[in-house]
Backbone as JSON Lines, residues from 0, in Angstrom:
{"i":0,"aa":"M","n":[-267.73,53.18,82.2],"ca":[-266.38,53.64,81.96],"c":[-265.52,53.36,83.18]}
{"i":1,"aa":"V","n":[-264.32,52.91,82.96],"ca":[-263.37,52.63,84.02],"c":[-262.66,53.93,84.36]}
{"i":2,"aa":"L","n":[-262.59,54.27,85.63],"ca":[-261.92,55.5,86.04],"c":[-260.84,55.21,87.06]}
{"i":3,"aa":"G","n":[-259.82,56.04,87.05],"ca":[-258.8,55.96,88.09],"c":[-257.85,54.79,87.96]}
{"i":4,"aa":"L","n":[-257.57,54.33,86.74],"ca":[-256.67,53.19,86.59],"c":[-255.21,53.55,86.8]}
{"i":5,"aa":"C","n":[-254.85,54.82,86.63],"ca":[-253.45,55.18,86.84],"c":[-253.35,56.61,87.35]}
{"i":6,"aa":"A","n":[-252.3,56.85,88.09],"ca":[-251.99,58.22,88.53],"c":[-251.1,58.81,87.45]}
{"i":7,"aa":"C","n":[-251.7,59.32,86.38],"ca":[-250.94,59.74,85.22],"c":[-251.68,60.85,84.5]}
{"i":8,"aa":"D","n":[-251.1,61.3,83.38],"ca":[-251.72,62.38,82.61],"c":[-252.98,61.86,81.91]}
{"i":9,"aa":"A","n":[-253.75,62.79,81.36],"ca":[-255.05,62.45,80.75],"c":[-254.9,61.5,79.57]}
{"i":10,"aa":"Q","n":[-253.87,61.68,78.75],"ca":[-253.67,60.8,77.6],"c":[-253.38,59.37,78.05]}
{"i":11,"aa":"S","n":[-252.51,59.21,79.04],"ca":[-252.2,57.88,79.55],"c":[-253.42,57.26,80.21]}
{"i":12,"aa":"Q","n":[-254.18,58.07,80.95],"ca":[-255.4,57.58,81.58],"c":[-256.37,57.06,80.53]}
{"i":13,"aa":"N","n":[-256.48,57.78,79.42],"ca":[-257.35,57.36,78.34],"c":[-256.91,56.01,77.78]}
{"i":14,"aa":"Q","n":[-255.59,55.83,77.59],"ca":[-255.07,54.55,77.1],"c":[-255.37,53.42,78.09]}
{"i":15,"aa":"C","n":[-255.21,53.71,79.38],"ca":[-255.5,52.7,80.41],"c":[-256.95,52.26,80.36]}
{"i":16,"aa":"E","n":[-257.83,53.23,80.25],"ca":[-259.26,52.92,80.19],"c":[-259.59,52.1,78.96]}
{"i":17,"aa":"K","n":[-258.99,52.43,77.83],"ca":[-259.22,51.66,76.61],"c":[-258.73,50.22,76.77]}
{"i":18,"aa":"I","n":[-257.53,50.06,77.31],"ca":[-256.99,48.71,77.51],"c":[-257.93,47.89,78.38]}
{"i":19,"aa":"E","n":[-258.35,48.46,79.49],"ca":[-259.24,47.74,80.4],"c":[-260.56,47.38,79.7]}
{"i":20,"aa":"R","n":[-261.11,48.31,78.98],"ca":[-262.41,48.09,78.31],"c":[-262.28,46.97,77.27]}
{"i":21,"aa":"F","n":[-261.24,47.03,76.43],"ca":[-261.08,45.99,75.4],"c":[-260.69,44.65,76.02]}
{"i":22,"aa":"A","n":[-259.87,44.67,77.03],"ca":[-259.49,43.41,77.7],"c":[-260.71,42.74,78.3]}
{"i":23,"aa":"Q","n":[-261.61,43.53,78.89],"ca":[-262.84,42.96,79.45],"c":[-263.68,42.32,78.35]}
{"i":24,"aa":"K","n":[-263.71,42.94,77.16],"ca":[-264.46,42.35,76.04],"c":[-263.84,41.01,75.61]}
{"i":25,"aa":"A","n":[-262.53,40.9,75.75],"ca":[-261.83,39.67,75.34],"c":[-261.83,38.61,76.43]}
{"i":26,"aa":"E","n":[-262.21,38.99,77.65],"ca":[-262.14,38.04,78.77],"c":[-262.86,36.74,78.43]}
{"i":27,"aa":"G","n":[-262.16,35.64,78.71],"ca":[-262.72,34.32,78.44],"c":[-262.42,33.79,77.04]}
{"i":28,"aa":"T","n":[-261.88,34.63,76.16],"ca":[-261.49,34.15,74.84],"c":[-260.47,33.03,75.03]}
{"i":29,"aa":"P","n":[-260.68,31.89,74.42],"ca":[-259.76,30.76,74.65],"c":[-258.36,31.0,74.1]}
{"i":30,"aa":"Y","n":[-257.4,30.36,74.73],"ca":[-256.01,30.38,74.26],"c":[-255.91,29.47,73.05]}
{"i":31,"aa":"V","n":[-255.42,30.03,71.96],"ca":[-255.14,29.25,70.75],"c":[-253.79,29.73,70.23]}
{"i":32,"aa":"W","n":[-252.82,28.84,70.18],"ca":[-251.48,29.2,69.75],"c":[-251.51,29.8,68.35]}
{"i":33,"aa":"G","n":[-250.86,30.96,68.2],"ca":[-250.77,31.63,66.9],"c":[-251.97,32.47,66.53]}
{"i":34,"aa":"A","n":[-253.02,32.48,67.36],"ca":[-254.25,33.2,67.02],"c":[-254.26,34.59,67.67]}
{"i":35,"aa":"E","n":[-255.12,35.47,67.11],"ca":[-255.15,36.86,67.56],"c":[-256.52,37.52,67.41]}
{"i":36,"aa":"S","n":[-257.6,36.76,67.61],"ca":[-258.93,37.36,67.45],"c":[-259.91,36.76,68.45]}
{"i":37,"aa":"L","n":[-260.98,37.51,68.69],"ca":[-262.04,37.02,69.58],"c":[-262.68,35.76,69.0]}
{"i":38,"aa":"E","n":[-262.79,35.71,67.68],"ca":[-263.47,34.6,67.02],"c":[-262.64,33.32,67.0]}
{"i":39,"aa":"K","n":[-261.33,33.45,66.8],"ca":[-260.46,32.28,66.65],"c":[-259.65,31.96,67.89]}
{"i":40,"aa":"G","n":[-259.67,32.85,68.89],"ca":[-258.87,32.68,70.09],"c":[-257.61,33.54,70.02]}
{"i":41,"aa":"M","n":[-256.82,33.49,71.11],"ca":[-255.61,34.31,71.17],"c":[-254.54,33.6,71.98]}
{"i":42,"aa":"D","n":[-253.3,33.68,71.5],"ca":[-252.19,33.3,72.37],"c":[-251.74,34.58,73.07]}
{"i":43,"aa":"C","n":[-250.7,34.51,73.89],"ca":[-250.31,35.68,74.69],"c":[-249.88,36.85,73.83]}
{"i":44,"aa":"S","n":[-249.03,36.6,72.84],"ca":[-248.58,37.7,71.99],"c":[-249.69,38.16,71.06]}
{"i":45,"aa":"G","n":[-250.57,37.27,70.68],"ca":[-251.73,37.65,69.88],"c":[-252.67,38.57,70.65]}
{"i":46,"aa":"F","n":[-252.82,38.32,71.95],"ca":[-253.64,39.19,72.79],"c":[-253.04,40.59,72.87]}
{"i":47,"aa":"V","n":[-251.72,40.69,73.1],"ca":[-251.05,42.0,73.16],"c":[-251.18,42.7,71.82]}
{"i":48,"aa":"Y","n":[-250.99,41.99,70.73],"ca":[-251.15,42.55,69.4],"c":[-252.57,43.09,69.22]}
{"i":49,"aa":"W","n":[-253.57,42.31,69.59],"ca":[-254.97,42.7,69.44],"c":[-255.27,43.95,70.26]}
{"i":50,"aa":"I","n":[-254.8,43.99,71.51],"ca":[-255.01,45.18,72.36],"c":[-254.36,46.4,71.72]}
{"i":51,"aa":"Q","n":[-253.12,46.26,71.27],"ca":[-252.41,47.41,70.67],"c":[-253.17,47.93,69.45]}
{"i":52,"aa":"M","n":[-253.73,47.05,68.66],"ca":[-254.52,47.47,67.5],"c":[-255.78,48.21,67.95]}
{"i":53,"aa":"K","n":[-256.44,47.7,68.98],"ca":[-257.68,48.3,69.46],"c":[-257.48,49.69,70.05]}
{"i":54,"aa":"I","n":[-256.32,49.93,70.66],"ca":[-256.08,51.23,71.28],"c":[-255.33,52.18,70.34]}
{"i":55,"aa":"N","n":[-255.29,51.82,69.06],"ca":[-254.66,52.64,68.03],"c":[-253.18,52.88,68.28]}
{"i":56,"aa":"R","n":[-252.49,51.86,68.77],"ca":[-251.04,51.86,68.92],"c":[-250.51,50.58,68.29]}
{"i":57,"aa":"P","n":[-250.74,50.4,66.97],"ca":[-250.41,49.13,66.34],"c":[-248.92,48.8,66.39]}
{"i":58,"aa":"V","n":[-248.67,47.51,66.51],"ca":[-247.32,46.96,66.48],"c":[-247.35,45.76,65.53]}
{"i":59,"aa":"P","n":[-246.2,45.35,65.01],"ca":[-246.19,44.15,64.17],"c":[-246.6,42.91,64.98]}
{"i":60,"aa":"R","n":[-247.22,41.96,64.34],"ca":[-247.58,40.71,65.01],"c":[-246.33,39.87,65.1]}
{"i":61,"aa":"T","n":[-245.93,39.55,66.32],"ca":[-244.71,38.78,66.52],"c":[-244.82,37.95,67.79]}
{"i":62,"aa":"T","n":[-243.71,37.45,68.27],"ca":[-243.69,36.6,69.46],"c":[-243.43,37.42,70.72]}
{"i":63,"aa":"A","n":[-243.66,36.81,71.87],"ca":[-243.4,37.47,73.14],"c":[-241.95,37.92,73.24]}
{"i":64,"aa":"H","n":[-241.01,37.07,72.81],"ca":[-239.6,37.43,72.89],"c":[-239.27,38.61,71.98]}
{"i":65,"aa":"K","n":[-239.81,38.63,70.78],"ca":[-239.54,39.75,69.88],"c":[-240.17,41.03,70.4]}
{"i":66,"aa":"Y","n":[-241.31,40.94,71.08],"ca":[-241.87,42.14,71.71],"c":[-240.9,42.68,72.76]}
{"i":67,"aa":"W","n":[-240.23,41.79,73.48],"ca":[-239.22,42.23,74.46],"c":[-238.16,43.08,73.76]}
{"i":68,"aa":"L","n":[-237.71,42.64,72.6],"ca":[-236.68,43.36,71.86],"c":[-237.2,44.69,71.31]}
{"i":69,"aa":"M","n":[-238.49,44.78,71.01],"ca":[-239.09,46.0,70.48],"c":[-239.4,47.03,71.56]}
{"i":70,"aa":"A","n":[-239.65,46.57,72.77],"ca":[-240.1,47.45,73.84],"c":[-239.05,48.5,74.18]}
{"i":71,"aa":"K","n":[-239.51,49.59,74.79],"ca":[-238.62,50.71,75.08],"c":[-238.11,50.67,76.52]}
{"i":72,"aa":"G","n":[-236.93,51.21,76.71],"ca":[-236.4,51.41,78.06],"c":[-235.76,50.18,78.65]}
{"i":73,"aa":"D","n":[-235.35,50.36,79.89],"ca":[-234.7,49.29,80.63],"c":[-235.73,48.4,81.3]}
{"i":74,"aa":"K","n":[-235.32,47.18,81.56],"ca":[-236.14,46.21,82.29],"c":[-236.41,46.75,83.7]}
{"i":75,"aa":"R","n":[-237.67,46.61,84.13],"ca":[-238.05,47.05,85.47],"c":[-238.81,45.94,86.17]}
{"i":76,"aa":"H","n":[-238.92,46.06,87.48],"ca":[-239.71,45.14,88.28],"c":[-241.19,45.48,88.13]}
{"i":77,"aa":"W","n":[-242.06,44.5,88.32],"ca":[-243.49,44.75,88.18],"c":[-243.99,45.81,89.15]}
{"i":78,"aa":"K","n":[-243.35,45.96,90.3],"ca":[-243.78,46.97,91.26],"c":[-243.62,48.38,90.7]}
{"i":79,"aa":"N","n":[-242.77,48.54,89.69],"ca":[-242.54,49.85,89.07],"c":[-243.25,49.99,87.73]}
{"i":80,"aa":"A","n":[-244.05,49.02,87.37],"ca":[-244.76,49.06,86.1],"c":[-245.95,50.01,86.19]}
{"i":81,"aa":"T","n":[-246.28,50.59,85.05],"ca":[-247.46,51.45,84.97],"c":[-248.36,50.94,83.86]}
{"i":82,"aa":"C","n":[-249.55,51.47,83.82],"ca":[-250.52,51.06,82.81],"c":[-249.93,51.22,81.42]}
{"i":83,"aa":"T","n":[-250.22,50.29,80.56],"ca":[-249.77,50.13,79.17],"c":[-248.43,49.42,79.06]}
{"i":84,"aa":"D","n":[-247.72,49.21,80.18],"ca":[-246.44,48.48,80.11],"c":[-246.7,47.03,79.75]}
{"i":85,"aa":"W","n":[-245.78,46.47,78.99],"ca":[-245.81,45.04,78.7],"c":[-245.06,44.31,79.8]}
{"i":86,"aa":"V","n":[-245.54,43.13,80.16],"ca":[-244.97,42.36,81.26],"c":[-244.65,40.96,80.74]}
{"i":87,"aa":"W","n":[-243.47,40.43,81.15],"ca":[-243.01,39.12,80.66],"c":[-242.76,38.14,81.8]}
{"i":88,"aa":"W","n":[-242.91,36.84,81.45],"ca":[-242.65,35.75,82.38],"c":[-241.83,34.68,81.66]}
{"i":89,"aa":"Q","n":[-241.22,33.83,82.46],"ca":[-240.48,32.67,81.94],"c":[-241.07,31.41,82.55]}
{"i":90,"aa":"F","n":[-241.67,30.57,81.72],"ca":[-242.2,29.3,82.17],"c":[-241.31,28.14,81.73]}
{"i":91,"aa":"D","n":[-240.54,28.36,80.68],"ca":[-239.65,27.35,80.11],"c":[-238.24,27.92,80.13]}
{"i":92,"aa":"P","n":[-237.27,27.24,80.74],"ca":[-235.9,27.78,80.82],"c":[-235.27,28.09,79.46]}
{"i":93,"aa":"R","n":[-235.77,27.46,78.42],"ca":[-235.22,27.73,77.07],"c":[-235.81,28.98,76.45]}
{"i":94,"aa":"R","n":[-236.85,29.55,77.07],"ca":[-237.53,30.73,76.53],"c":[-237.66,31.79,77.63]}
{"i":95,"aa":"P","n":[-236.61,32.58,77.86],"ca":[-236.62,33.52,79.0],"c":[-237.69,34.6,78.94]}
{"i":96,"aa":"Y","n":[-238.14,34.99,77.78],"ca":[-239.21,35.98,77.66],"c":[-240.35,35.37,76.83]}
{"i":97,"aa":"G","n":[-240.8,34.22,77.27],"ca":[-241.72,33.42,76.48],"c":[-243.19,33.69,76.67]}
{"i":98,"aa":"H","n":[-243.56,34.49,77.66],"ca":[-244.98,34.79,77.89],"c":[-245.11,36.28,78.17]}
{"i":99,"aa":"I","n":[-246.14,36.91,77.59],"ca":[-246.33,38.36,77.69],"c":[-247.76,38.7,78.09]}
{"i":100,"aa":"G","n":[-247.89,39.79,78.81],"ca":[-249.18,40.36,79.16],"c":[-249.07,41.87,79.15]}
{"i":101,"aa":"I","n":[-250.12,42.52,79.61],"ca":[-250.13,43.98,79.62],"c":[-250.69,44.49,80.95]}
{"i":102,"aa":"M","n":[-249.98,45.42,81.54],"ca":[-250.35,45.97,82.84],"c":[-251.48,46.99,82.67]}
{"i":103,"aa":"V","n":[-252.43,46.97,83.61],"ca":[-253.46,48.01,83.61],"c":[-253.37,48.84,84.88]}
{"i":104,"aa":"E","n":[-253.58,48.24,86.01],"ca":[-253.5,48.97,87.27],"c":[-252.66,48.12,88.21]}
{"i":105,"aa":"N","n":[-251.44,48.55,88.43],"ca":[-250.53,47.76,89.24],"c":[-251.15,47.43,90.58]}
{"i":106,"aa":"P","n":[-251.27,46.16,90.95],"ca":[-250.6,44.98,90.41],"c":[-251.42,44.16,89.4]}
{"i":107,"aa":"K","n":[-252.47,44.75,88.82],"ca":[-253.34,44.01,87.9],"c":[-252.81,44.04,86.48]}
{"i":108,"aa":"F","n":[-252.83,42.87,85.83],"ca":[-252.45,42.75,84.43],"c":[-253.41,41.82,83.73]}
{"i":109,"aa":"W","n":[-253.4,41.88,82.41],"ca":[-254.19,40.99,81.57],"c":[-253.23,40.14,80.75]}
{"i":110,"aa":"Q","n":[-253.64,38.9,80.47],"ca":[-252.83,37.99,79.66],"c":[-253.72,36.89,79.1]}
{"i":111,"aa":"S","n":[-253.21,36.18,78.12],"ca":[-253.91,35.0,77.61],"c":[-253.04,33.8,77.93]}
{"i":112,"aa":"G","n":[-253.51,33.0,78.86],"ca":[-252.76,31.84,79.31],"c":[-253.3,30.56,78.71]}
{"i":113,"aa":"S","n":[-252.42,29.58,78.57],"ca":[-252.82,28.32,77.94],"c":[-253.9,27.58,78.71]}
{"i":114,"aa":"S","n":[-253.99,27.79,80.02],"ca":[-255.02,27.08,80.79],"c":[-256.27,27.93,81.04]}
{"i":115,"aa":"S","n":[-256.18,29.24,80.82],"ca":[-257.31,30.1,81.17],"c":[-257.86,30.93,80.03]}
{"i":116,"aa":"G","n":[-257.1,31.13,78.97],"ca":[-257.48,32.09,77.95],"c":[-257.24,33.49,78.48]}
{"i":117,"aa":"V","n":[-258.01,34.46,78.0],"ca":[-257.81,35.85,78.39],"c":[-258.48,36.11,79.74]}
{"i":118,"aa":"Y","n":[-257.68,36.49,80.72],"ca":[-258.17,36.84,82.06],"c":[-257.23,37.83,82.7]}
{"i":119,"aa":"S","n":[-257.73,38.55,83.69],"ca":[-256.86,39.43,84.47],"c":[-256.33,38.66,85.67]}
{"i":120,"aa":"R","n":[-255.15,39.05,86.09],"ca":[-254.49,38.46,87.24],"c":[-253.83,39.58,88.02]}
{"i":121,"aa":"K","n":[-253.27,39.25,89.19],"ca":[-252.54,40.22,89.99],"c":[-251.24,39.63,90.48]}
{"i":122,"aa":"F","n":[-250.23,40.5,90.52],"ca":[-248.98,40.16,91.16],"c":[-249.13,40.33,92.66]}
{"i":123,"aa":"F","n":[-248.45,39.55,93.43],"ca":[-248.22,39.79,94.84],"c":[-247.05,38.93,95.25]}
{"i":124,"aa":"E","n":[-246.37,39.33,96.32],"ca":[-245.15,38.65,96.75],"c":[-245.36,37.14,96.88]}
{"i":125,"aa":"G","n":[-244.51,36.39,96.2],"ca":[-244.55,34.93,96.31],"c":[-245.6,34.25,95.46]}
{"i":126,"aa":"S","n":[-246.37,35.0,94.68],"ca":[-247.4,34.38,93.84],"c":[-246.76,33.64,92.67]}
{"i":127,"aa":"F","n":[-247.55,32.82,92.01],"ca":[-247.11,32.13,90.81],"c":[-246.56,33.13,89.8]}
{"i":128,"aa":"W","n":[-247.32,34.22,89.58],"ca":[-246.93,35.22,88.58],"c":[-245.67,35.95,89.01]}
{"i":129,"aa":"D","n":[-245.54,36.25,90.3],"ca":[-244.35,36.93,90.81],"c":[-243.12,36.02,90.66]}
{"i":130,"aa":"N","n":[-243.27,34.76,90.95],"ca":[-242.14,33.82,90.9],"c":[-241.64,33.56,89.48]}
{"i":131,"aa":"K","n":[-242.48,33.71,88.49],"ca":[-242.11,33.47,87.09],"c":[-241.76,34.76,86.35]}
{"i":132,"aa":"F","n":[-241.91,35.89,87.0],"ca":[-241.71,37.21,86.41],"c":[-240.3,37.4,85.87]}
{"i":133,"aa":"K","n":[-240.18,37.98,84.67],"ca":[-238.88,38.29,84.05],"c":[-238.61,39.77,83.97]}
{"i":134,"aa":"G","n":[-239.63,40.58,83.69],"ca":[-239.4,42.01,83.56],"c":[-240.57,42.71,82.9]}
{"i":135,"aa":"T","n":[-240.54,44.02,83.01],"ca":[-241.54,44.85,82.34],"c":[-240.82,46.0,81.65]}
{"i":136,"aa":"K","n":[-241.39,46.44,80.54],"ca":[-240.86,47.57,79.78],"c":[-242.03,48.37,79.21]}
{"i":137,"aa":"R","n":[-241.72,49.58,78.8],"ca":[-242.72,50.4,78.12],"c":[-243.07,49.77,76.78]}
{"i":138,"aa":"A","n":[-244.34,49.79,76.44],"ca":[-244.8,49.25,75.17],"c":[-244.2,50.04,74.01]}
{"i":139,"aa":"A","n":[-243.93,49.36,72.92],"ca":[-243.46,50.02,71.7],"c":[-244.59,50.87,71.13]}
{"i":140,"aa":"E","n":[-244.23,51.93,70.45],"ca":[-245.25,52.78,69.81],"c":[-245.07,52.78,68.32]}
């Protein structure tokens, strides 16, 4: 069991632990555009959809940009993100919220990338992920 992922209440801690546990099970699942399962692969929004289903906080299956529109609250910097927050990046100037992941323990997040599949990464000043960062918001419920 993963312990101490967030300085938060017991319910949020439980969600953090579930996210980490399921994300670890998905680690290495290949990136497949439009997919959302361990068997068929996952794209970034498919991974977030799959995690939300696993932690009993289902959301409609949609794109990274539409998740941005569904998410709650104002845009925040990753330094202010907490476990369960959705995190976005921009890799293509035509798609400002085109890639999504999910925060577990700041600065650690999970995502499904086209070159790596499902893996955890970390933000830090000047990193690839920091430089492409667009914003974070509370996950929709």
